[in-house]
SEVO-523337 format. One record per residue: residue in one letter; x, y, z of N, C-alpha, C in turn. Coordinates in steps of 0.1 Angstrom, whole numbers, padded with zeros to 4 digits, always signed. Example, Ala and Ser with C-alpha at 12.3 -4.5 7.8 and 13.67 -1.06 7.14 Angstrom:
% SEVO-523337
A+0132-0057+0078+0123-0045+0078+0132-0033+0078S+0128-0022+0071+0137-0011+0071+0129+0000+0079
END
This chain:
% SEVO-523337
X-0127-0101-0145-0129-0103-0159-0127-0091-0167X-0130-0079-0162-0128-0067-0170-0113-0064-0173X-0104-0068-0164-0090-0066-0166-0085-0072-0179X-0090-0083-0183-0085-0090-0195-0088-0082-0207X-0098-0073-0207-0101-0065-0218-0093-0052-0219X-0085-0049-0209-0076-0037-0210-0064-0039-0219X-0060-0027-0224-0048-0027-0232-0036-0033-0224X-0027-0041-0230-0016-0046-0223-0007-0036-0216X-0006-0024-0222+0002-0013-0217-0002-0009-0202X-0015-0010-0199-0019-0006-0186-0025-0017-0177X-0026-0029-0183-0033-0040-0175-0026-0043-0162X-0013-0045-0162-0006-0048-0150-0007-0037-0139X-0005-0025-0143-0005-0014-0133-0019-0012-0128X-0029-0014-0137-0043-0012-0132-0046-0023-0122X-0042-0035-0125-0044-0046-0115-0038-0043-0102X-0025-0038-0102-0019-0034-0090-0026-0023-0082X-0031-0013-0089-0039-0003-0082-0052-0008-0076X-0058-0017-0083-0071-0023-0078-0068-0031-0065X-0057-0039-0066-0054-0047-0054-0050-0038-0042X-0042-0028-0045-0038-0019-0035-0050-0013-0028X-0059-0007-0036-0071-0001-0030-0080-0011-0022X-0080-0023-0027-0087-0034-0019-0081-0036-0006X-0067-0037-0006-0060-0039+0007-0062-0027+0016X-0061-0015+0011-0063-0003+0019-0077-0004+0026X-0087-0007+0018-0101-0008+0023-0102-0019+0034X-0096-0030+0032-0096-0041+0042-0090-0037+0055X-0078-0030+0054-0071-0026+0066-0080-0016+0074X-0086-0007+0067-0094+0003+0074-0107-0003+0079X-0112-0014+0074-0124-0021+0078-0120-0031+0090X-0108-0031+0094-0104-0040+0105-0101-0054+0101X-0099-0057+0089-0097-0070+0084-0082-0072+0080X-0073-0068+0089-0059-0068+0086-0053-0082+0082X-0059-0092+0088-0053-0106+0085-0055-0110+0071X-0065-0104+0064-0067-0107+0050-0058-0099+0040X-0051-0089+0045-0044-0080+0037-0030-0084+0034X-0023-0092+0043-0010-0096+0041-0006-0102+0028X-0014-0112+0024-0010-0119+0011-0012-0109-0001X-0022-0100+0000-0024-0091-0011-0012-0081-0012X-0008-0075-0001+0003-0066-0001+0016-0073-0004X+0019-0084+0001+0031-0091-0002+0032-0095-0016X+0021-0098-0023+0022-0101-0037+0025-0088-0045X+0020-0077-0041+0023-0064-0047+0037-0061-0044X+0042-0063-0032+0056-0059-0028+0066-0067-0036X+0063-0079-0040+0072-0087-0047+0072-0085-0062X+0063-0076-0067+0063-0074-0081+0068-0060-0085X+0068-0057-0098+0073-0044-0103+0062-0034-0101X+0064-0024-0094+0054-0013-0091+0059+0000-0095X+0049+0009-0099+0053+0023-0101+0058+0028-0087X+0069+0037-0088+0075+0041-0076+0066+0047-0065X+0056+0055-0069+0047+0060-0059+0039+0050-0052X+0034+0040-0060+0026+0029-0055+0035+0021-0045X+0047+0018-0049+0056+0011-0040+0057+0017-0026X+0058+0030-0025+0059+0037-0013+0047+0034-0004X+0035+0035-0010+0023+0033-0003+0020+0018+0001X+0025+0009-0007+0025-0005-0004+0033-0007+0009X+0045-0001+0010+0053-0002+0022+0046+0004+0034X+0039+0015+0032+0032+0021+0043+0021+0011+0048X+0014+0005+0039+0003-0005+0043+0009-0018+0048X+0021-0022+0044+0027-0034+0050+0031-0030+0064X+0036-0018+0066+0039-0014+0080+0026-0015+0089X+0015-0010+0083+0002-0011+0091-0001-0025+0094X+0000-0034+0083-0003-0048+0085+0005-0054+0096X+0018-0052+0096+0027-0058+0106+0025-0052+0120X+0021-0039+0121+0017-0034+0134+0005-0041+0139X-0005-0043+0130-0017-0050+0135-0015-0064+0139X-0004-0070+0133-0001-0084+0137+0009-0084+0149X+0012-0072+0155+0020-0072+0167+0035-0073+0164X+0039-0071+0152+0054-0072+0148+0059-0058+0146X+0062-0051+0157+0066-0037+0156+0079-0035+0148X+0089-0043+0150+0102-0041+0143+0100-0043+0128X+0092-0052+0124+0090-0054+0110+0082-0042+0104X+0072-0037+0111+0065-0025+0107+0075-0013+0106X+0083-0012+0116+0092-0001+0116+0102-0001+0104X+0106-0013+0100+0115-0014+0089+0108-0009+0076X+0095-0013+0074+0088-0008+0063+0086+0007+0063X+0082+0012+0075+0080+0027+0076+0092+0035+0073X+0104+0030+0078+0116+0037+0076+0121+0036+0061X+0116+0027+0053+0120+0026+0039+0113+0036+0030X+0103+0043+0035+0094+0052+0027+0101+0066+0025X+0100+0071+0013+0106+0084+0009+0095+0093+0004X+0084+0089-0001+0073+0098-0006+0069+0107+0006X+0068+0120+0004+0066+0129+0015+0053+0126+0023X+0042+0124+0016+0029+0122+0023+0029+0108+0030X+0034+0098+0023+0034+0085+0029+0044+0085+0041X+0055+0092+0040+0065+0092+0050+0059+0100+0063X+0052+0110+0060+0046+0118+0072+0036+0109+0079X+0029+0101+0072+0020+0091+0078+0027+0080+0086X+0038+0075+0079+0046+0065+0086+0052+0070+0099X+0057+0082+0099+0062+0088+0111+0052+0089+0122X+0039+0092+0119+0029+0091+0129+0026+0077+0134X+0026+0067+0125+0024+0054+0129+0036+0048+0138X+0047+0054+0137+0058+0050+0146+0055+0053+0161X+0047+0064+0163+0044+0068+0177+0030+0064+0180X+0021+0062+0171+0007+0057+0173+0005+0045+0164X+0009+0033+0168+0008+0022+0159-0006+0019+0154X-0006+0014+0142-0019+0010+0135-0025-0001+0144X-0038-0001+0146-0048+0006+0140-0051+0020+0145X-0043+0025+0155-0045+0039+0158-0038+0048+0147X-0039+0060+0148-0033+0069+0138-0043+0073+0127X-0037+0080+0117-0046+0085+0106-0052+0075+0097X-0062+0079+0090-0069+0070+0080-0068+0076+0066X-0057+0084+0063-0055+0089+0050-0053+0078+0040X-0059+0080+0028-0057+0071+0017-0047+0076+0007X-0042+0067-0001-0032+0071-0011-0039+0081-0021X-0032+0092-0024-0038+0101-0034-0041+0094-0047X-0050+0099-0055-0053+0094-0068-0045+0101-0078X-0035+0095-0083-0026+0101-0093-0029+0097-0107X-0041+0092-0109-0045+0087-0123-0043+0098-0133X-0036+0095-0144-0031+0083-0148-0016+0081-0144X-0010+0090-0137+0004+0089-0135+0009+0077-0128X+0001+0071-0119+0006+0059-0112+0003+0047-0120X-0004+0048-0131-0009+0036-0138-0003+0034-0152X+0001+0045-0158+0006+0045-0172+0021+0046-0171X+0028+0037-0178+0042+0037-0178+0048+0051-0182X+0059+0054-0176+0065+0067-0179+0071+0067-0193
END
């Protein structure tokens, strides 16, 4: 309900960040099966470039947890953000749920306000 009161300029990006953080939390809580639809809805929309990279990282985690190594690998290999890429490289050798539990850095407001 609070999203509807936001300025149109930031409403969509704020929604995307909230959904991303929820997906990240669910993954780390071991609830990977609930994350797929959230991440896929984000992946199909217009995202800030940095957020897109982290959505790809978490989609790789999701597909690893589902036992789809090749699909996970394709997502990991698409990442260019240095921090997300470093994590993706680790997940290629230590598939999720093993590996690091680093979260996306908080770039507020850069990841949420249009350039």
